[in-house]
Structures are given as C-alpha cells and as structure tokens.
N, CA, C and O atoms as a GROMACS GRO file, in nm:
protein
  248
    1MET      N    1   3.527   5.680   0.975
    1MET     CA    2   3.484   5.760   1.027
    1MET      C    3   3.394   5.882   0.967
    1MET      O    4   3.288   5.921   1.014
    2PHE      N    5   3.457   5.933   0.855
    2PHE     CA    6   3.454   6.024   0.784
    2PHE      C    7   3.443   5.969   0.602
    2PHE      O    8   3.540   5.908   0.556
    3SER      N    9   3.354   5.991   0.536
    3SER     CA   10   3.439   5.941   0.384
    3SER      C   11   3.496   6.066   0.320
    3SER      O   12   3.473   6.181   0.356
    4THR      N   13   3.592   6.021   0.198
    4THR     CA   14   3.623   6.078   0.148
    4THR      C   15   3.661   6.225   0.111
    4THR      O   16   3.757   6.302   0.101
    5GLY      N   17   3.455   6.214   0.092
    5GLY     CA   18   3.437   6.350   0.056
    5GLY      C   19   3.418   6.446   0.145
    5GLY      O   20   3.416   6.568   0.130
    6GLN      N   21   3.403   6.373   0.248
    6GLN     CA   22   3.338   6.510   0.355
    6GLN      C   23   3.499   6.560   0.401
    6GLN      O   24   3.529   6.680   0.396
    7LEU      N   25   3.586   6.465   0.439
    7LEU     CA   26   3.730   6.539   0.441
    7LEU      C   27   3.767   6.595   0.351
    7LEU      O   28   3.838   6.681   0.403
    8ILE      N   29   3.773   6.615   0.204
    8ILE     CA   30   3.797   6.724   0.113
    8ILE      C   31   3.720   6.827   0.166
    8ILE      O   32   3.780   6.920   0.219
    9PHE      N   33   3.558   6.831   0.160
    9PHE     CA   34   3.548   6.960   0.192
    9PHE      C   35   3.524   7.047   0.282
    9PHE      O   36   3.484   7.164   0.284
   10ALA      N   37   3.577   6.923   0.401
   10ALA     CA   38   3.634   7.017   0.566
   10ALA      C   39   3.779   7.055   0.504
   10ALA      O   40   3.801   7.174   0.526
   11ALA      N   41   3.858   7.009   0.451
   11ALA     CA   42   3.971   7.076   0.448
   11ALA      C   43   3.969   7.196   0.359
   11ALA      O   44   4.028   7.297   0.398
   12CYS      N   45   3.895   7.198   0.219
   12CYS     CA   46   3.850   7.327   0.159
   12CYS      C   47   3.793   7.407   0.207
   12CYS      O   48   3.796   7.505   0.132
   13PHE      N   49   3.735   7.428   0.298
   13PHE     CA   50   3.622   7.522   0.385
   13PHE      C   51   3.684   7.568   0.511
   13PHE      O   52   3.629   7.659   0.574
   14VAL      N   53   3.819   7.502   0.566
   14VAL     CA   54   3.884   7.536   0.642
   14VAL      C   55   3.981   7.640   0.581
   14VAL      O   56   3.984   7.758   0.616
   15VAL      N   57   4.064   7.583   0.483
   15VAL     CA   58   4.168   7.665   0.416
   15VAL      C   59   4.108   7.789   0.336
   15VAL      O   60   4.192   7.876   0.316
   16VAL      N   61   3.959   7.820   0.277
   16VAL     CA   62   3.882   7.895   0.202
   16VAL      C   63   3.879   8.012   0.346
   16VAL      O   64   3.939   8.120   0.350
   17PHE      N   65   3.798   7.958   0.450
   17PHE     CA   66   3.750   8.019   0.566
   17PHE      C   67   3.882   8.114   0.609
   17PHE      O   68   3.886   8.233   0.642
   18THR      N   69   3.975   8.026   0.598
   18THR     CA   70   4.086   8.109   0.695
   18THR      C   71   4.167   8.198   0.593
   18THR      O   72   4.265   8.263   0.630
   19PHE      N   73   4.125   8.198   0.480
   19PHE     CA   74   4.178   8.313   0.384
   19PHE      C   75   4.112   8.444   0.424
   19PHE      O   76   4.174   8.548   0.442
   20ILE      N   77   3.925   8.424   0.440
   20ILE     CA   78   3.839   8.492   0.388
   20ILE      C   79   3.868   8.597   0.528
   20ILE      O   80   3.845   8.717   0.517
   21ILE      N   81   3.924   8.534   0.664
   21ILE     CA   82   3.935   8.589   0.774
   21ILE      C   83   4.027   8.696   0.774
   21ILE      O   84   3.996   8.812   0.801
   22ILE      N   85   4.180   8.643   0.733
   22ILE     CA   86   4.287   8.689   0.699
   22ILE      C   87   4.238   8.840   0.620
   22ILE      O   88   4.235   8.957   0.658
   23TYR      N   89   4.200   8.770   0.487
   23TYR     CA   90   4.191   8.886   0.423
   23TYR      C   91   4.066   9.010   0.494
   23TYR      O   92   4.085   9.127   0.462
   24SER      N   93   3.977   8.986   0.561
   24SER     CA   94   3.891   9.046   0.648
   24SER      C   95   3.997   9.167   0.710
   24SER      O   96   4.023   9.277   0.663
   25TYR      N   97   4.047   9.098   0.838
   25TYR     CA   98   4.137   9.155   0.951
   25TYR      C   99   4.203   9.251   0.860
   25TYR      O  100   4.193   9.372   0.881
   26ARG      N  101   4.273   9.203   0.758
   26ARG     CA  102   4.397   9.310   0.721
   26ARG      C  103   4.322   9.414   0.703
   26ARG      O  104   4.339   9.521   0.761
   27LYS      N  105   4.203   9.382   0.592
   27LYS     CA  106   4.145   9.528   0.530
   27LYS      C  107   4.102   9.633   0.665
   27LYS      O  108   4.136   9.751   0.672
   28ASP      N  109   4.021   9.563   0.765
   28ASP     CA  110   3.991   9.632   0.844
   28ASP      C  111   4.089   9.685   0.954
   28ASP      O  112   4.033   9.752   1.041
   29ARG      N  113   4.174   9.674   0.962
   29ARG     CA  114   4.304   9.667   1.053
   29ARG      C  115   4.349   9.792   0.947
   29ARG      O  116   4.340   9.897   1.010
   30LYS      N  117   4.368   9.802   0.889
   30LYS     CA  118   4.405   9.907   0.803
   30LYS      C  119   4.300  10.042   0.818
   30LYS      O  120   4.363  10.148   0.830
   31ASP      N  121   4.145  10.056   0.821
   31ASP     CA  122   4.065  10.141   0.836
   31ASP      C  123   4.032  10.136   0.985
   31ASP      O  124   3.981  10.247   0.999
   32GLN      N  125   4.029  10.092   1.076
   32GLN     CA  126   4.013  10.082   1.211
   32GLN      C  127   4.148  10.027   1.302
   32GLN      O  128   4.181   9.912   1.330
   33LYS      N  129   4.214  10.159   1.337
   33LYS     CA  130   4.390  10.102   1.374
   33LYS      C  131   4.376  10.112   1.510
   33LYS      O  132   4.458  10.051   1.579
   34GLU      N  133   4.267  10.193   1.577
   34GLU     CA  134   4.224  10.188   1.728
   34GLU      C  135   4.169  10.061   1.752
   34GLU      O  136   4.178  10.000   1.859
   35TYR      N  137   4.105  10.019   1.638
   35TYR     CA  138   3.991   9.888   1.768
   35TYR      C  139   4.088   9.786   1.756
   35TYR      O  140   4.059   9.695   1.834
   36PHE      N  141   4.254   9.746   1.651
   36PHE     CA  142   4.346   9.617   1.686
   36PHE      C  143   4.414   9.662   1.788
   36PHE      O  144   4.419   9.555   1.848
   37LYS      N  145   4.492   9.765   1.883
   37LYS     CA  146   4.551   9.771   1.947
   37LYS      C  147   4.587   9.653   2.033
   37LYS      O  148   4.514   9.640   2.131
   38GLY      N  149   4.689   9.558   2.019
   38GLY     CA  150   4.705   9.484   2.139
   38GLY      C  151   4.637   9.312   2.076
   38GLY      O  152   4.646   9.203   2.132
   39SER      N  153   4.584   9.341   1.971
   39SER     CA  154   4.494   9.186   1.913
   39SER      C  155   4.613   9.087   1.894
   39SER      O  156   4.580   8.970   1.877
   40PHE      N  157   4.734   9.112   1.893
   40PHE     CA  158   4.840   8.987   1.862
   40PHE      C  159   4.859   8.934   1.967
   40PHE      O  160   4.904   8.819   1.964
   41LYS      N  161   4.832   8.997   2.100
   41LYS     CA  162   4.854   8.978   2.283
   41LYS      C  163   4.790   8.864   2.310
   41LYS      O  164   4.827   8.771   2.383
   42ILE      N  165   4.661   8.879   2.227
   42ILE     CA  166   4.529   8.822   2.256
   42ILE      C  167   4.524   8.674   2.161
   42ILE      O  168   4.492   8.563   2.204
   43ILE      N  169   4.558   8.702   2.040
   43ILE     CA  170   4.586   8.553   1.961
   43ILE      C  171   4.669   8.459   1.988
   43ILE      O  172   4.662   8.340   1.955
   44LEU      N  173   4.787   8.540   2.081
   44LEU     CA  174   4.948   8.455   2.125
   44LEU      C  175   4.849   8.386   2.283
   44LEU      O  176   4.884   8.289   2.350
   45PHE      N  177   4.741   8.463   2.304
   45PHE     CA  178   4.710   8.411   2.463
   45PHE      C  179   4.629   8.274   2.416
   45PHE      O  180   4.632   8.176   2.491
   46MET      N  181   4.563   8.269   2.305
   46MET     CA  182   4.454   8.166   2.258
   46MET      C  183   4.522   8.084   2.190
   46MET      O  184   4.467   7.976   2.168
   47ILE      N  185   4.633   8.100   2.145
   47ILE     CA  186   4.713   7.984   2.105
   47ILE      C  187   4.768   7.924   2.164
   47ILE      O  188   4.773   7.804   2.136
   48GLY      N  189   4.844   7.977   2.286
   48GLY     CA  190   4.886   7.951   2.379
   48GLY      C  191   4.814   7.844   2.497
   48GLY      O  192   4.871   7.755   2.560
   49LEU      N  193   4.649   7.890   2.504
   49LEU     CA  194   4.566   7.857   2.571
   49LEU      C  195   4.549   7.683   2.514
   49LEU      O  196   4.566   7.580   2.579
   50ILE      N  197   4.516   7.698   2.392
   50ILE     CA  198   4.478   7.559   2.328
   50ILE      C  199   4.588   7.479   2.274
   50ILE      O  200   4.564   7.376   2.211
   51PHE      N  201   4.717   7.523   2.298
   51PHE     CA  202   4.824   7.446   2.315
   51PHE      C  203   4.830   7.342   2.512
   51PHE      O  204   4.848   7.230   2.559
   52SER      N  205   4.801   7.490   2.558
   52SER     CA  206   4.808   7.439   2.745
   52SER      C  207   4.717   7.270   2.697
   52SER      O  208   4.765   7.158   2.708
   53LEU      N  209   4.610   7.297   2.657
   53LEU     CA  210   4.482   7.225   2.699
   53LEU      C  211   4.524   7.111   2.595
   53LEU      O  212   4.445   7.017   2.602
   54PHE      N  213   4.619   7.094   2.506
   54PHE     CA  214   4.637   6.981   2.407
   54PHE      C  215   4.714   6.914   2.507
   54PHE      O  216   4.677   6.803   2.544
   55LEU      N  217   4.843   6.984   2.567
   55LEU     CA  218   4.982   6.917   2.660
   55LEU      C  219   4.894   6.858   2.759
   55LEU      O  220   4.932   6.745   2.792
   56ILE      N  221   4.726   6.921   2.852
   56ILE     CA  222   4.711   6.817   2.923
   56ILE      C  223   4.616   6.700   2.904
   56ILE      O  224   4.581   6.605   2.974
   57LYS      N  225   4.587   6.746   2.775
   57LYS     CA  226   4.477   6.600   2.730
   57LYS      C  227   4.623   6.488   2.714
   57LYS      O  228   4.611   6.370   2.748
   58VAL      N  229   4.738   6.536   2.668
   58VAL     CA  230   4.825   6.395   2.574
   58VAL      C  231   4.876   6.342   2.784
   58VAL      O  232   4.870   6.231   2.838
   59TYR      N  233   4.900   6.419   2.818
   59TYR     CA  234   4.954   6.400   2.988
   59TYR      C  235   4.910   6.342   3.093
   59TYR      O  236   4.983   6.295   3.180
   60THR      N  237   4.797   6.341   3.094
   60THR     CA  238   4.665   6.279   3.169
   60THR      C  239   4.594   6.175   3.085
   60THR      O  240   4.486   6.132   3.125
   61GLN      N  241   4.646   6.131   2.971
   61GLN     CA  242   4.555   5.985   2.896
   61GLN      C  243   4.665   5.891   2.951
   61GLN      O  244   4.784   5.923   2.946
   62LYS      N  245   4.629   5.791   2.997
   62LYS     CA  246   4.685   5.680   3.010
   62LYS      C  247   4.660   5.562   2.952
   62LYS      O  248   4.730   5.465   2.979
   0.00000   0.00000   0.00000
C-alpha cells in the first residue's frame, strides 16, 4: 500500500510535528496562562472520544 520511503517520511513527520506542537504549547502556556485554563480537560475529552470511536469500530465489525 505504501512504499518504505513513504512510511519513513510519515513516521519522521509525526515525530517532528509532535515535538514542535509540544514546544509551542509549553512556550505559549508560560506567556498566556489565562488562555490555557482547563485545556487538560479538553485534551482528555478528545482522547476519550477517539478511544470510544475506536471501540465502536472494533465491536461493530463482523
């Protein structure tokens, strides 16, 4: 389906993109604390939503 080069590129992209997002979030959180109140709850909700969609997919397939 995907070539080896495409898979390597995708893995590198995900890793670098994740680190950039984490760095940017931490930098902004220090400067603008009032905007990040409750963001942890939103992240947990989104992870729970993705997990529940995954469970629905797994249990409804035959």
